[in-house]
C-alpha positions as a printed NumPy array, in Angstrom:
array([[ 14.553,  54.716, -34.81 ],
       [ 16.016,  51.923, -36.966],
       [ 14.115,  51.419, -40.195],
       [ 13.187,  47.772, -40.608],
       [ 11.776,  46.189, -43.739],
       [ 10.016,  42.937, -44.517],
       [ 13.301,  41.026, -44.806],
       [ 14.47 ,  42.353, -41.423],
       [ 11.235,  41.109, -39.879],
       [ 11.547,  37.745, -41.563],
       [ 15.075,  37.253, -40.243],
       [ 14.022,  38.273, -36.744],
       [ 11.071,  35.886, -36.687],
       [ 13.311,  33.071, -37.846],
       [ 15.717,  33.705, -34.97 ],
       [ 12.933,  33.641, -32.379],
       [ 11.521,  30.465, -33.867],
       [  8.382,  31.675, -35.632],
       [  7.625,  30.445, -39.121],
       [  4.601,  29.694, -41.227],
       [  1.432,  31.704, -40.831],
       [  2.684,  33.849, -37.951],
       [  5.837,  34.812, -39.824],
       [  3.947,  35.583, -43.025],
       [  2.705,  38.921, -41.73 ],
       [  4.755,  41.912, -42.807],
       [  3.957,  43.907, -39.657],
       [  4.027,  42.976, -35.971],
       [  4.876,  44.335, -32.561],
       [  6.61 ,  42.538, -29.728],
       [  3.408,  42.492, -27.698],
       [  1.604,  40.745, -30.562],
       [  4.245,  38.003, -30.473],
       [  3.881,  37.484, -26.732],
       [  2.612,  33.974, -26.119],
       [  3.589,  32.855, -29.618],
       [  7.265,  32.496, -28.751],
       [  8.53 ,  29.57 , -26.716],
       [ 11.325,  30.171, -24.216],
       [ 12.781,  26.709, -24.544],
       [ 16.151,  27.793, -23.153],
       [ 14.684,  29.631, -20.167],
       [ 16.236,  27.027, -17.871],
       [ 19.712,  28.141, -18.882],
       [ 18.791,  31.806, -18.626],
       [ 17.297,  31.204, -15.187],
       [ 20.481,  29.531, -13.949],
       [ 22.498,  32.542, -15.1  ],
       [ 20.155,  34.972, -13.39 ],
       [ 20.153,  32.928, -10.207],
       [ 23.956,  33.01 , -10.072],
       [ 23.977,  36.792, -10.465],
       [ 21.32 ,  37.124,  -7.777],
       [ 23.326,  34.936,  -5.395],
       [ 26.401,  37.098,  -5.948],
       [ 24.681,  40.428,  -5.417],
       [ 21.956,  39.863,  -2.818],
       [ 22.504,  42.389,  -0.055],
       [ 25.115,  44.361,  -2.034],
       [ 22.898,  46.775,  -3.964],
       [ 21.459,  49.997,  -2.521],
       [ 17.746,  49.786,  -3.3  ],
       [ 17.031,  53.39 ,  -2.3  ],
       [ 19.781,  54.853,  -4.455],
       [ 18.861,  52.745,  -7.477],
       [ 15.149,  53.534,  -7.139],
       [ 15.832,  57.266,  -6.893],
       [ 18.287,  57.388,  -9.778],
       [ 16.117,  55.143, -11.97 ],
       [ 13.258,  57.604, -11.453],
       [ 15.631,  60.4  , -12.46 ],
       [ 16.72 ,  58.461, -15.523],
       [ 13.094,  57.961, -16.532],
       [ 12.452,  61.709, -16.198],
       [ 15.392,  62.42 , -18.485],
       [ 14.368,  59.807, -21.064],
       [ 10.87 ,  61.309, -21.14 ],
       [ 12.477,  64.607, -22.233],
       [ 14.207,  63.178, -25.303],
       [ 11.498,  64.699, -27.499],
       [ 12.383,  68.112, -26.083],
       [ 16.047,  67.582, -26.903],
       [ 15.123,  66.777, -30.497],
       [ 12.907,  69.85 , -30.7  ],
       [ 15.813,  71.948, -29.4  ],
       [ 17.917,  70.937, -32.39 ],
       [ 21.503,  72.119, -32.076],
       [ 22.428,  73.02 , -28.464],
       [ 23.674,  76.485, -27.554],
       [ 27.393,  76.98 , -26.931],
       [ 27.017,  76.692, -23.153],
       [ 24.342,  73.968, -23.146],
       [ 24.505,  71.081, -20.688],
       [ 21.233,  69.482, -21.786],
       [ 22.799,  66.23 , -22.922],
       [ 25.048,  66.036, -19.884],
       [ 21.928,  66.358, -17.728],
       [ 20.398,  63.454, -19.672],
       [ 23.346,  61.296, -18.636],
       [ 23.599,  62.331, -14.964],
       [ 21.274,  59.698, -13.424],
       [ 22.892,  57.041, -15.595],
       [ 26.323,  57.964, -14.257],
       [ 25.078,  57.694, -10.66 ],
       [ 23.693,  54.226, -11.38 ],
       [ 26.89 ,  53.232, -13.192],
       [ 29.136,  54.33 , -10.341],
       [ 27.138,  52.402,  -7.75 ],
       [ 27.134,  49.251,  -9.874],
       [ 30.9  ,  49.538, -10.299],
       [ 31.394,  49.934,  -6.542],
       [ 29.501,  46.74 ,  -5.659],
       [ 31.041,  44.562,  -8.376],
       [ 27.8  ,  44.294, -10.337],
       [ 29.423,  44.314, -13.753],
       [ 32.005,  41.72 , -12.783],
       [ 29.271,  39.344, -11.626],
       [ 27.244,  39.869, -14.806],
       [ 30.238,  39.202, -17.029],
       [ 31.251,  36.147, -15.033],
       [ 27.826,  34.555, -15.28 ],
       [ 26.585,  35.57 , -18.743],
       [ 27.97 ,  34.179, -22.019],
       [ 29.336,  36.136, -24.945],
       [ 26.971,  37.504, -27.596],
       [ 26.537,  34.257, -29.496],
       [ 23.626,  33.828, -31.941],
       [ 22.134,  31.247, -29.595],
       [ 22.228,  33.538, -26.559],
       [ 20.874,  36.496, -28.53 ],
       [ 17.974,  34.38 , -29.758],
       [ 17.207,  33.012, -26.295],
       [ 17.355,  36.52 , -24.83 ],
       [ 14.966,  37.858, -27.467],
       [ 12.45 ,  35.092, -26.822],
       [ 12.521,  35.674, -23.08 ],
       [ 12.272,  39.451, -23.446],
       [  9.249,  39.168, -25.73 ],
       [  7.459,  37.212, -23.019],
       [  8.416,  39.627, -20.218],
       [  5.637,  42.201, -20.313],
       [  6.771,  44.309, -17.292],
       [ 10.044,  45.311, -18.97 ],
       [  8.295,  46.576, -22.101],
       [  5.545,  48.223, -20.046],
       [  8.108,  50.247, -18.105],
       [  9.487,  51.656, -21.362],
       [  6.029,  52.356, -22.758],
       [  5.232,  54.36 , -19.621],
       [  8.129,  56.756, -20.249],
       [  7.271,  57.512, -23.86 ],
       [  8.425,  54.649, -26.052],
       [  5.966,  53.282, -28.59 ],
       [  5.345,  49.662, -29.514],
       [  6.818,  50.365, -32.949],
       [ 10.004,  51.836, -31.443],
       [ 10.557,  48.907, -29.107],
       [  9.937,  46.458, -31.937],
       [ 12.338,  48.14 , -34.361],
       [ 14.996,  48.348, -31.644],
       [ 14.725,  44.648, -30.827],
       [ 14.708,  43.622, -34.49 ],
       [ 17.761,  45.809, -35.09 ],
       [ 19.637,  44.17 , -32.214],
       [ 18.796,  40.575, -33.117],
       [ 19.67 ,  41.102, -36.785],
       [ 23.08 ,  42.572, -35.91 ],
       [ 24.542,  39.421, -34.402],
       [ 27.855,  39.939, -36.223],
       [ 28.367,  43.406, -34.762],
       [ 27.499,  42.202, -31.274],
       [ 29.891,  39.27 , -31.573],
       [ 32.784,  41.748, -31.828],
       [ 32.08 ,  42.895, -28.249],
       [ 33.626,  40.078, -26.274],
       [ 33.801,  39.569, -22.501],
       [ 36.99 ,  40.89 , -20.997],
       [ 38.049,  37.388, -19.979],
       [ 38.031,  36.39 , -23.675],
       [ 40.454,  39.123, -24.749],
       [ 43.878,  37.501, -25.26 ],
       [ 46.628,  39.103, -23.214],
       [ 48.98 ,  41.257, -25.242],
       [ 46.683,  41.809, -28.23 ],
       [ 47.328,  45.305, -29.602],
       [ 49.025,  46.214, -26.363],
       [ 45.91 ,  45.742, -24.219],
       [ 46.097,  44.135, -20.818],
       [ 42.711,  42.532, -20.063],
       [ 43.216,  43.452, -16.412],
       [ 42.76 ,  47.089, -17.44 ],
       [ 39.638,  46.511, -19.564],
       [ 36.214,  46.969, -17.965],
       [ 33.608,  44.193, -18.12 ],
       [ 31.527,  44.114, -21.291],
       [ 28.28 ,  45.398, -19.763],
       [ 30.145,  48.247, -18.09 ],
       [ 31.752,  49.171, -21.407],
       [ 28.315,  49.238, -23.003],
       [ 26.803,  51.463, -20.303],
       [ 29.76 ,  53.818, -19.92 ],
       [ 29.996,  54.148, -23.706],
       [ 26.408,  55.354, -23.874],
       [ 27.028,  57.915, -21.14 ],
       [ 30.327,  59.148, -22.57 ],
       [ 28.814,  59.657, -26.028],
       [ 25.897,  61.522, -24.43 ],
       [ 28.185,  63.823, -22.447],
       [ 29.985,  64.743, -25.687],
       [ 26.862,  65.68 , -27.646],
       [ 26.429,  69.198, -26.218],
       [ 29.85 ,  70.196, -27.518],
       [ 29.883,  68.035, -30.642],
       [ 26.527,  69.165, -32.024],
       [ 27.262,  72.843, -31.35 ],
       [ 30.717,  72.693, -32.933],
       [ 29.46 ,  70.854, -36.021],
       [ 26.238,  72.785, -36.6  ],
       [ 27.282,  73.747, -40.131],
       [ 27.421,  70.058, -41.091],
       [ 24.181,  68.934, -39.517],
       [ 20.974,  68.183, -41.384],
       [ 17.532,  67.408, -40.028],
       [ 18.167,  63.785, -40.993],
       [ 21.319,  63.647, -38.861],
       [ 19.488,  65.227, -35.92 ],
       [ 16.631,  62.735, -36.366],
       [ 19.137,  59.878, -36.346],
       [ 20.774,  61.294, -33.223],
       [ 17.386,  61.21 , -31.504],
       [ 16.6  ,  57.682, -32.671],
       [ 19.991,  56.294, -31.723],
       [ 19.736,  57.864, -28.271],
       [ 16.341,  56.236, -27.804],
       [ 17.902,  52.869, -28.641],
       [ 20.771,  53.368, -26.227],
       [ 18.612,  54.605, -23.385],
       [ 16.107,  51.778, -23.817],
       [ 19.052,  49.47 , -23.166],
       [ 20.333,  51.496, -20.228],
       [ 16.853,  51.499, -18.722],
       [ 16.584,  47.707, -19.049],
       [ 19.884,  47.26 , -17.231],
       [ 19.072,  49.815, -14.52 ],
       [ 15.562,  48.417, -14.081],
       [ 16.984,  44.915, -13.625],
       [ 19.495,  46.141, -11.037],
       [ 16.815,  48.079,  -9.132],
       [ 14.502,  45.066,  -9.146],
       [ 17.315,  42.82 ,  -7.921],
       [ 17.976,  45.239,  -5.067],
       [ 14.374,  45.436,  -3.935],
       [ 11.075,  44.157,  -5.296],
       [ 12.35 ,  41.   ,  -6.994],
       [  9.396,  40.995,  -9.378],
       [ 11.514,  39.696, -12.26 ],
       [ 12.23 ,  35.994, -12.441],
       [ 15.807,  34.788, -12.838],
       [ 15.418,  34.205, -16.587],
       [ 13.838,  37.644, -16.975],
       [ 16.746,  39.199, -15.094],
       [ 19.157,  37.607, -17.558],
       [ 17.069,  38.778, -20.516],
       [ 17.007,  42.369, -19.248],
       [ 20.761,  42.471, -18.69 ],
       [ 21.699,  40.83 , -21.991],
       [ 19.172,  42.701, -24.129],
       [ 19.999,  45.965, -22.374],
       [ 23.692,  45.645, -23.137],
       [ 22.957,  44.64 , -26.741],
       [ 20.735,  47.689, -27.283],
       [ 23.41 ,  49.974, -25.839],
       [ 26.121,  48.446, -28.028],
       [ 24.166,  48.597, -31.287],
       [ 22.778,  52.032, -30.467],
       [ 26.153,  53.641, -29.873],
       [ 27.606,  52.035, -32.986],
       [ 24.651,  53.424, -34.944],
       [ 25.282,  56.839, -33.374],
       [ 28.9  ,  56.692, -34.51 ],
       [ 27.877,  55.971, -38.101],
       [ 24.815,  58.241, -38.221],
       [ 26.053,  61.304, -36.351],
       [ 29.772,  61.272, -35.594],
       [ 31.204,  60.176, -38.941],
       [ 29.616,  62.728, -41.243],
       [ 30.528,  62.086, -44.873],
       [ 30.268,  64.582, -47.737],
       [ 27.125,  62.781, -48.871],
       [ 25.512,  63.177, -45.443],
       [ 26.49 ,  66.73 , -44.57 ],
       [ 24.471,  69.899, -45.091],
       [ 25.182,  71.719, -48.382],
       [ 28.061,  74.151, -48.365],
       [ 27.138,  77.827, -48.584],
       [ 29.071,  81.029, -49.101],
       [ 32.33 ,  81.406, -51.01 ],
       [ 34.298,  78.941, -53.07 ]])
């Protein structure tokens, strides 16, 4: 998982509005901050969530989402086994199996216009929205509890959230489709998927590629690279789970409030974006300094 130091923690606490004695501590978990953080912008987040709910009420298939979310949770719980496996065999489909429930969720959300509604009603990744999302997520215990139940630790969730909040500049480069100027670099915005769909599909596409990529590049891989692959996947799938959990709740139980719905969707997308960019740098772009030592002839 992302390594965070004292300065990373300090920056994170500043964003969520904690200073003084609380911020002086060098260690904390998100659960320890719960109740210390004020969600002063929750009214805005609630209005966004309410608009999404109004758009999608009656459109989502609660049974399908519940079933596939359970399947996704089973796959996430096996991430430790994937790490223990190391490099997949030539004919392995282990990583593709990890992605299968996510693809089923993705396809259903595309069919009902879920991603279009989310993009229409949520703002871009501005520092203000990222901060408001973080504050709301900290105070939403059920979302963290769901991840803890499938094998995440408090430390992992904390490092993931700190990593997301402190990478505001990277997130700002992922703009809503409606904000992409027509004709830039030959892209037609009409052919570009909504931001949250790009985040989710990117996670799943990278995952599908890992069986082949890791096997083909075994000679380059070190234990550090394989550890980073595991950690980056955990980041990405924490985000995918937040998004899928929010969609499943919206389709059925409605246990999340409107502001919490917004927090889950925004934080989920942010985790998926930062996680797949980390995967690109940690695993896909292997430099001479990163690679395993050369052996054999000249």
